[in-house]
C-alpha positions as CSV (number, residue, x, y, z in Angstrom):
1,M,-47.3,-44.6,89.3
2,K,-44.9,-45.4,92.1
3,T,-43.5,-42.6,94.3
4,F,-39.9,-41.9,93.8
5,F,-37.2,-40.3,95.9
6,V,-36.7,-36.6,95.0
7,N,-33.0,-35.4,94.7
8,K,-33.5,-31.9,96.1
9,S,-30.2,-30.8,94.7
10,L,-31.9,-31.0,91.2
11,I,-34.7,-28.6,92.2
12,W,-32.7,-26.2,94.4
13,D,-34.0,-23.2,92.5
14,Y,-37.7,-24.1,93.0
15,D,-39.9,-24.1,96.1
16,F,-42.0,-27.3,96.0
17,S,-43.7,-28.6,99.0
18,E,-43.6,-32.3,99.9
19,E,-47.3,-32.6,99.0
20,E,-46.5,-31.4,95.4
21,Y,-44.1,-34.3,94.8
22,G,-47.0,-36.6,94.1
23,T,-48.6,-34.4,91.5
24,E,-48.4,-35.0,87.7
25,K,-47.2,-31.4,87.2
26,F,-44.2,-32.0,89.5
27,R,-43.4,-35.5,88.2
28,K,-43.3,-34.2,84.6
29,F,-41.0,-31.3,85.7
30,Y,-38.8,-33.5,87.7
31,V,-38.3,-36.2,85.1
32,G,-37.2,-33.3,82.8
33,R,-34.7,-32.1,85.5
34,V,-33.4,-35.7,85.9
35,L,-32.8,-36.0,82.1
36,M,-31.0,-32.7,82.0
37,R,-29.1,-32.6,85.2
38,G,-29.5,-35.9,87.0
39,T,-27.2,-38.9,87.5
40,D,-27.7,-42.5,86.7
41,V,-29.0,-43.0,90.2
42,D,-31.6,-40.3,89.7
43,L,-32.6,-41.8,86.4
44,K,-32.9,-45.3,87.9
45,E,-35.1,-43.8,90.7
46,V,-37.6,-42.2,88.4
47,G,-37.6,-45.2,86.0
48,L,-37.7,-45.5,82.3
49,E,-41.4,-45.8,82.2
50,A,-41.8,-42.3,83.6
51,V,-39.3,-41.0,81.0
52,R,-41.3,-42.7,78.2
53,R,-44.6,-41.4,79.6
54,Y,-43.5,-37.7,80.0
55,L,-41.0,-37.4,77.1
56,P,-43.4,-35.7,74.6
57,D,-44.2,-32.9,77.1
58,L,-40.7,-32.3,78.6
59,D,-38.8,-29.1,78.3
60,I,-35.4,-30.6,77.5
61,S,-32.7,-30.0,75.0
62,R,-33.0,-31.3,71.5
63,D,-30.0,-33.6,71.8
64,K,-31.4,-35.2,75.0
65,R,-34.9,-35.6,73.3
66,E,-33.4,-37.1,70.2
67,F,-31.4,-39.6,72.3
68,W,-34.5,-40.8,74.3
69,E,-36.7,-40.9,71.2
70,W,-34.0,-43.1,69.5
71,Y,-33.6,-45.2,72.7
72,F,-37.3,-46.0,73.0
73,A,-37.7,-46.5,69.3
74,R,-34.8,-49.0,69.4
75,K,-36.4,-50.8,72.4
76,A,-39.8,-51.0,70.5
77,G,-38.2,-52.5,67.4
């Protein structure tokens, strides 16, 4: 999976090292943060494939989850 730019203002309340940015644990966490608090620029940076990949495991609000599930179901159909 490609490396993406990390908007540090989305993770201001956590202390991640630069080395952790490439881990699956961080990617999953960060994609959730982007969906909950990010901008369209942040979303474009992480990419829709990352959203699709991590969506089942993300700690996000129900309305955000339902939107993305609807979105990917519509794209598949």
